[in-house]
PDB file of N, H, CA, C and O in Angstrom:
ATOM      1  N   MET A   1     174.865  92.944  65.500  1.00  0.00           N
ATOM      2  CA  MET A   1     175.536  93.576  63.709  1.00  0.00           C
ATOM      3  C   MET A   1     176.792  94.409  64.814  1.00  0.00           C
ATOM      4  O   MET A   1     176.400  94.772  65.923  1.00  0.00           O
ATOM      5  N   GLU A   2     178.057  94.622  64.464  1.00  0.00           N
ATOM      6  H   GLU A   2     178.375  94.328  63.563  1.00  0.00           H
ATOM      7  CA  GLU A   2     179.039  95.559  64.952  1.00  0.00           C
ATOM      8  C   GLU A   2     179.304  96.521  63.692  1.00  0.00           C
ATOM      9  O   GLU A   2     179.604  96.188  62.545  1.00  0.00           O
ATOM     10  N   SER A   3     179.122  97.736  64.194  1.00  0.00           N
ATOM     11  H   SER A   3     178.879  98.006  65.125  1.00  0.00           H
ATOM     12  CA  SER A   3     179.281  98.893  63.125  1.00  0.00           C
ATOM     13  C   SER A   3     180.314  99.762  63.628  1.00  0.00           C
ATOM     14  O   SER A   3     180.243 100.988  63.547  1.00  0.00           O
ATOM     15  N   PHE A   4     181.517  98.973  64.278  1.00  0.00           N
ATOM     16  H   PHE A   4     181.575  97.976  64.344  1.00  0.00           H
ATOM     17  CA  PHE A   4     182.882  99.637  64.731  1.00  0.00           C
ATOM     18  C   PHE A   4     183.388  99.586  63.349  1.00  0.00           C
ATOM     19  O   PHE A   4     183.145  98.630  62.612  1.00  0.00           O
ATOM     20  N   THR A   5     184.078 100.589  62.994  1.00  0.00           N
ATOM     21  H   THR A   5     184.274 101.366  63.593  1.00  0.00           H
ATOM     22  CA  THR A   5     185.080 100.928  61.626  1.00  0.00           C
ATOM     23  C   THR A   5     186.573 101.592  62.521  1.00  0.00           C
ATOM     24  O   THR A   5     186.676 102.381  63.460  1.00  0.00           O
ATOM     25  N   TYR A   6     187.614 100.808  61.672  1.00  0.00           N
ATOM     26  H   TYR A   6     187.529 100.167  60.909  1.00  0.00           H
ATOM     27  CA  TYR A   6     188.760 101.517  62.189  1.00  0.00           C
ATOM     28  C   TYR A   6     189.134 102.391  61.554  1.00  0.00           C
ATOM     29  O   TYR A   6     189.088 102.246  60.332  1.00  0.00           O
ATOM     30  N   VAL A   7     189.747 103.869  62.208  1.00  0.00           N
ATOM     31  H   VAL A   7     189.785 103.987  63.201  1.00  0.00           H
ATOM     32  CA  VAL A   7     190.039 105.008  61.643  1.00  0.00           C
ATOM     33  C   VAL A   7     191.414 104.981  61.538  1.00  0.00           C
ATOM     34  O   VAL A   7     191.600 104.881  62.750  1.00  0.00           O
ATOM     35  N   ASN A   8     192.625 104.988  61.042  1.00  0.00           N
ATOM     36  H   ASN A   8     192.474 105.069  60.057  1.00  0.00           H
ATOM     37  CA  ASN A   8     193.832 105.932  61.268  1.00  0.00           C
ATOM     38  C   ASN A   8     193.678 107.517  61.316  1.00  0.00           C
ATOM     39  O   ASN A   8     193.413 108.420  60.521  1.00  0.00           O
ATOM     40  N   ILE A   9     194.021 107.362  62.833  1.00  0.00           N
ATOM     41  H   ILE A   9     194.236 106.629  63.479  1.00  0.00           H
ATOM     42  CA  ILE A   9     194.668 108.822  62.868  1.00  0.00           C
ATOM     43  C   ILE A   9     195.571 109.617  62.027  1.00  0.00           C
ATOM     44  O   ILE A   9     195.485 110.827  61.819  1.00  0.00           O
ATOM     45  N   PHE A  10     196.520 108.730  61.528  1.00  0.00           N
ATOM     46  H   PHE A  10     196.590 107.747  61.697  1.00  0.00           H
ATOM     47  CA  PHE A  10     197.371 109.653  60.228  1.00  0.00           C
ATOM     48  C   PHE A  10     197.025 109.470  59.129  1.00  0.00           C
ATOM     49  O   PHE A  10     198.043 109.444  58.438  1.00  0.00           O
ATOM     50  N   GLU A  11     195.861 109.272  58.329  1.00  0.00           N
ATOM     51  H   GLU A  11     195.034 109.293  58.890  1.00  0.00           H
ATOM     52  CA  GLU A  11     195.268 109.177  57.436  1.00  0.00           C
ATOM     53  C   GLU A  11     194.198 110.835  57.504  1.00  0.00           C
ATOM     54  O   GLU A  11     194.018 111.577  56.538  1.00  0.00           O
ATOM     55  N   THR A  12     193.930 110.936  58.187  1.00  0.00           N
ATOM     56  H   THR A  12     194.076 110.333  58.971  1.00  0.00           H
ATOM     57  CA  THR A  12     193.246 112.213  58.223  1.00  0.00           C
ATOM     58  C   THR A  12     193.887 113.294  58.774  1.00  0.00           C
ATOM     59  O   THR A  12     193.216 114.324  58.710  1.00  0.00           O
ATOM     60  N   LYS A  13     195.203 113.429  59.411  1.00  0.00           N
ATOM     61  H   LYS A  13     195.749 112.592  59.463  1.00  0.00           H
ATOM     62  CA  LYS A  13     195.832 114.166  59.871  1.00  0.00           C
ATOM     63  C   LYS A  13     195.701 115.476  58.450  1.00  0.00           C
ATOM     64  O   LYS A  13     195.428 116.650  58.700  1.00  0.00           O
ATOM     65  N   GLY A  14     195.922 115.027  57.212  1.00  0.00           N
ATOM     66  H   GLY A  14     196.143 114.074  57.009  1.00  0.00           H
ATOM     67  CA  GLY A  14     196.395 115.885  56.277  1.00  0.00           C
ATOM     68  C   GLY A  14     195.229 116.581  56.032  1.00  0.00           C
ATOM     69  O   GLY A  14     195.209 117.810  56.108  1.00  0.00           O
ATOM     70  N   LEU A  15     194.241 115.917  55.742  1.00  0.00           N
ATOM     71  H   LEU A  15     194.258 114.919  55.680  1.00  0.00           H
ATOM     72  CA  LEU A  15     192.586 116.811  55.468  1.00  0.00           C
ATOM     73  C   LEU A  15     192.659 117.779  56.430  1.00  0.00           C
ATOM     74  O   LEU A  15     192.563 118.978  56.169  1.00  0.00           O
ATOM     75  N   GLU A  16     192.884 117.165  57.935  1.00  0.00           N
ATOM     76  H   GLU A  16     192.961 116.191  58.146  1.00  0.00           H
ATOM     77  CA  GLU A  16     192.263 118.109  58.807  1.00  0.00           C
ATOM     78  C   GLU A  16     193.918 119.790  58.868  1.00  0.00           C
ATOM     79  O   GLU A  16     193.900 120.936  59.318  1.00  0.00           O
ATOM     80  N   TYR A  17     194.389 119.426  58.559  1.00  0.00           N
ATOM     81  H   TYR A  17     194.403 118.495  58.194  1.00  0.00           H
ATOM     82  CA  TYR A  17     195.669 120.084  58.390  1.00  0.00           C
ATOM     83  C   TYR A  17     195.295 121.258  57.436  1.00  0.00           C
ATOM     84  O   TYR A  17     195.428 122.457  57.678  1.00  0.00           O
ATOM     85  N   ILE A  18     194.691 120.554  56.051  1.00  0.00           N
ATOM     86  H   ILE A  18     194.584 119.579  55.855  1.00  0.00           H
ATOM     87  CA  ILE A  18     194.060 121.244  54.917  1.00  0.00           C
ATOM     88  C   ILE A  18     193.613 122.451  55.541  1.00  0.00           C
ATOM     89  O   ILE A  18     194.241 123.502  55.666  1.00  0.00           O
ATOM     90  N   LEU A  19     192.053 122.083  56.046  1.00  0.00           N
ATOM     91  H   LEU A  19     191.542 121.229  55.944  1.00  0.00           H
ATOM     92  CA  LEU A  19     191.222 122.818  56.512  1.00  0.00           C
ATOM     93  C   LEU A  19     191.912 124.080  57.580  1.00  0.00           C
ATOM     94  O   LEU A  19     191.881 125.307  57.482  1.00  0.00           O
ATOM     95  N   LEU A  20     192.362 123.413  58.335  1.00  0.00           N
ATOM     96  H   LEU A  20     192.387 122.416  58.415  1.00  0.00           H
ATOM     97  CA  LEU A  20     193.203 124.367  59.450  1.00  0.00           C
ATOM     98  C   LEU A  20     194.040 125.687  58.785  1.00  0.00           C
ATOM     99  O   LEU A  20     194.271 126.836  59.162  1.00  0.00           O
ATOM    100  N   ILE A  21     194.290 125.063  57.860  1.00  0.00           N
ATOM    101  H   ILE A  21     194.102 124.129  57.553  1.00  0.00           H
ATOM    102  CA  ILE A  21     195.370 126.122  56.701  1.00  0.00           C
ATOM    103  C   ILE A  21     194.120 126.983  56.058  1.00  0.00           C
ATOM    104  O   ILE A  21     194.021 128.199  56.219  1.00  0.00           O
ATOM    105  N   CYS A  22     193.579 126.527  55.626  1.00  0.00           N
ATOM    106  H   CYS A  22     193.659 125.539  55.495  1.00  0.00           H
ATOM    107  CA  CYS A  22     192.840 127.098  54.260  1.00  0.00           C
ATOM    108  C   CYS A  22     191.816 128.336  56.245  1.00  0.00           C
ATOM    109  O   CYS A  22     191.916 129.561  56.191  1.00  0.00           O
ATOM    110  N   PHE A  23     191.499 128.068  56.791  1.00  0.00           N
ATOM    111  H   PHE A  23     191.417 127.072  56.835  1.00  0.00           H
ATOM    112  CA  PHE A  23     190.481 128.627  57.985  1.00  0.00           C
ATOM    113  C   PHE A  23     191.335 129.801  58.236  1.00  0.00           C
ATOM    114  O   PHE A  23     190.887 130.939  58.101  1.00  0.00           O
ATOM    115  N   LEU A  24     192.434 129.589  58.563  1.00  0.00           N
ATOM    116  H   LEU A  24     192.797 128.664  58.674  1.00  0.00           H
ATOM    117  CA  LEU A  24     193.535 130.599  59.105  1.00  0.00           C
ATOM    118  C   LEU A  24     193.579 131.875  58.048  1.00  0.00           C
ATOM    119  O   LEU A  24     193.481 133.074  58.307  1.00  0.00           O
ATOM    120  N   ILE A  25     193.781 131.133  56.614  1.00  0.00           N
ATOM    121  H   ILE A  25     193.861 130.159  56.404  1.00  0.00           H
ATOM    122  CA  ILE A  25     193.644 132.463  55.774  1.00  0.00           C
ATOM    123  C   ILE A  25     192.588 133.335  55.306  1.00  0.00           C
ATOM    124  O   ILE A  25     192.615 134.522  54.979  1.00  0.00           O
ATOM    125  N   LEU A  26     191.334 132.197  55.361  1.00  0.00           N
ATOM    126  H   LEU A  26     191.312 131.233  55.626  1.00  0.00           H
ATOM    127  CA  LEU A  26     190.193 133.182  55.215  1.00  0.00           C
ATOM    128  C   LEU A  26     189.794 133.940  56.229  1.00  0.00           C
ATOM    129  O   LEU A  26     188.788 134.647  56.294  1.00  0.00           O
ATOM    130  N   PHE A  27     190.716 133.745  57.101  1.00  0.00           N
ATOM    131  H   PHE A  27     191.533 133.171  57.048  1.00  0.00           H
ATOM    132  CA  PHE A  27     190.637 134.414  58.795  1.00  0.00           C
ATOM    133  C   PHE A  27     190.869 135.691  58.634  1.00  0.00           C
ATOM    134  O   PHE A  27     190.161 136.613  59.038  1.00  0.00           O
ATOM    135  N   VAL A  28     192.315 135.789  57.775  1.00  0.00           N
ATOM    136  H   VAL A  28     192.890 135.039  57.447  1.00  0.00           H
ATOM    137  CA  VAL A  28     193.419 136.791  58.089  1.00  0.00           C
ATOM    138  C   VAL A  28     192.404 137.857  56.959  1.00  0.00           C
ATOM    139  O   VAL A  28     192.350 139.073  57.143  1.00  0.00           O
ATOM    140  N   PHE A  29     191.893 137.385  56.176  1.00  0.00           N
ATOM    141  H   PHE A  29     191.937 136.397  56.027  1.00  0.00           H
ATOM    142  CA  PHE A  29     191.570 138.083  55.283  1.00  0.00           C
ATOM    143  C   PHE A  29     190.261 138.693  55.586  1.00  0.00           C
ATOM    144  O   PHE A  29     189.974 139.812  55.162  1.00  0.00           O
ATOM    145  N   PHE A  30     189.493 138.013  56.282  1.00  0.00           N
ATOM    146  H   PHE A  30     189.727 137.104  56.627  1.00  0.00           H
ATOM    147  CA  PHE A  30     188.550 138.490  57.175  1.00  0.00           C
ATOM    148  C   PHE A  30     188.098 139.552  57.807  1.00  0.00           C
ATOM    149  O   PHE A  30     187.133 140.298  57.643  1.00  0.00           O
ATOM    150  N   VAL A  31     189.676 139.433  59.170  1.00  0.00           N
ATOM    151  H   VAL A  31     190.460 138.827  59.303  1.00  0.00           H
ATOM    152  CA  VAL A  31     189.876 140.516  59.868  1.00  0.00           C
ATOM    153  C   VAL A  31     190.310 141.736  58.987  1.00  0.00           C
ATOM    154  O   VAL A  31     189.836 142.822  59.319  1.00  0.00           O
ATOM    155  N   ARG A  32     191.352 141.691  57.645  1.00  0.00           N
ATOM    156  H   ARG A  32     191.737 140.808  57.375  1.00  0.00           H
ATOM    157  CA  ARG A  32     191.738 142.760  56.776  1.00  0.00           C
ATOM    158  C   ARG A  32     190.218 143.797  56.649  1.00  0.00           C
ATOM    159  O   ARG A  32     190.012 145.010  56.690  1.00  0.00           O
ATOM    160  N   TYR A  33     189.398 142.635  56.487  1.00  0.00           N
ATOM    161  H   TYR A  33     189.566 141.650  56.454  1.00  0.00           H
ATOM    162  CA  TYR A  33     188.040 143.159  55.404  1.00  0.00           C
ATOM    163  C   TYR A  33     187.177 144.597  56.566  1.00  0.00           C
ATOM    164  O   TYR A  33     186.851 145.784  56.579  1.00  0.00           O
ATOM    165  N   MET A  34     187.187 143.611  57.198  1.00  0.00           N
ATOM    166  H   MET A  34     187.452 142.647  57.189  1.00  0.00           H
ATOM    167  CA  MET A  34     186.501 144.237  58.734  1.00  0.00           C
ATOM    168  C   MET A  34     187.342 145.633  59.239  1.00  0.00           C
ATOM    169  O   MET A  34     186.723 146.676  59.447  1.00  0.00           O
ATOM    170  N   ASN A  35     188.578 145.555  59.385  1.00  0.00           N
ATOM    171  H   ASN A  35     189.081 144.707  59.216  1.00  0.00           H
ATOM    172  CA  ASN A  35     189.805 146.536  59.367  1.00  0.00           C
ATOM    173  C   ASN A  35     189.312 147.562  58.394  1.00  0.00           C
ATOM    174  O   ASN A  35     189.082 148.706  58.786  1.00  0.00           O
ATOM    175  N   ALA A  36     189.176 147.284  57.406  1.00  0.00           N
ATOM    176  H   ALA A  36     189.363 146.355  57.088  1.00  0.00           H
ATOM    177  CA  ALA A  36     189.252 148.623  56.049  1.00  0.00           C
ATOM    178  C   ALA A  36     187.783 148.866  56.116  1.00  0.00           C
ATOM    179  O   ALA A  36     187.475 149.986  55.709  1.00  0.00           O
ATOM    180  N   THR A  37     186.845 148.159  56.497  1.00  0.00           N
ATOM    181  H   THR A  37     187.095 147.249  56.828  1.00  0.00           H
ATOM    182  CA  THR A  37     185.594 149.157  56.513  1.00  0.00           C
ATOM    183  C   THR A  37     185.652 149.902  57.738  1.00  0.00           C
ATOM    184  O   THR A  37     185.064 150.967  57.553  1.00  0.00           O
ATOM    185  N   GLU A  38     186.113 149.813  58.948  1.00  0.00           N
ATOM    186  H   GLU A  38     186.590 148.948  59.098  1.00  0.00           H
ATOM    187  CA  GLU A  38     186.083 150.803  60.240  1.00  0.00           C
ATOM    188  C   GLU A  38     186.998 151.714  59.686  1.00  0.00           C
ATOM    189  O   GLU A  38     187.145 152.559  60.568  1.00  0.00           O
ATOM    190  N   LYS A  39     187.852 152.089  58.508  1.00  0.00           N
ATOM    191  H   LYS A  39     187.733 151.402  57.791  1.00  0.00           H
ATOM    192  CA  LYS A  39     188.358 153.340  58.471  1.00  0.00           C
ATOM    193  C   LYS A  39     188.057 154.062  57.264  1.00  0.00           C
ATOM    194  O   LYS A  39     188.617 155.095  56.896  1.00  0.00           O
ATOM    195  N   ARG A  40     187.005 153.360  56.592  1.00  0.00           N
ATOM    196  H   ARG A  40     186.550 152.521  56.891  1.00  0.00           H
ATOM    197  CA  ARG A  40     186.458 154.011  55.725  1.00  0.00           C
ATOM    198  C   ARG A  40     185.357 154.775  56.064  1.00  0.00           C
ATOM    199  O   ARG A  40     184.906 155.651  55.326  1.00  0.00           O
ATOM    200  N   THR A  41     184.955 154.517  57.025  1.00  0.00           N
ATOM    201  H   THR A  41     185.322 153.805  57.624  1.00  0.00           H
ATOM    202  CA  THR A  41     183.612 155.559  58.172  1.00  0.00           C
ATOM    203  C   THR A  41     183.562 156.834  58.895  1.00  0.00           C
ATOM    204  O   THR A  41     182.544 157.157  59.507  1.00  0.00           O
TER     205      THR A  41
END
């Protein structure tokens, strides 16, 4: 039985861009948090 499914790369690009933008935003907040804790000590 064939288990090959066709995936259109243009249909998944939107989801990939949303995940990338969310990751970058969270990364910026993480870096700011780490820098803020260094200044307190």
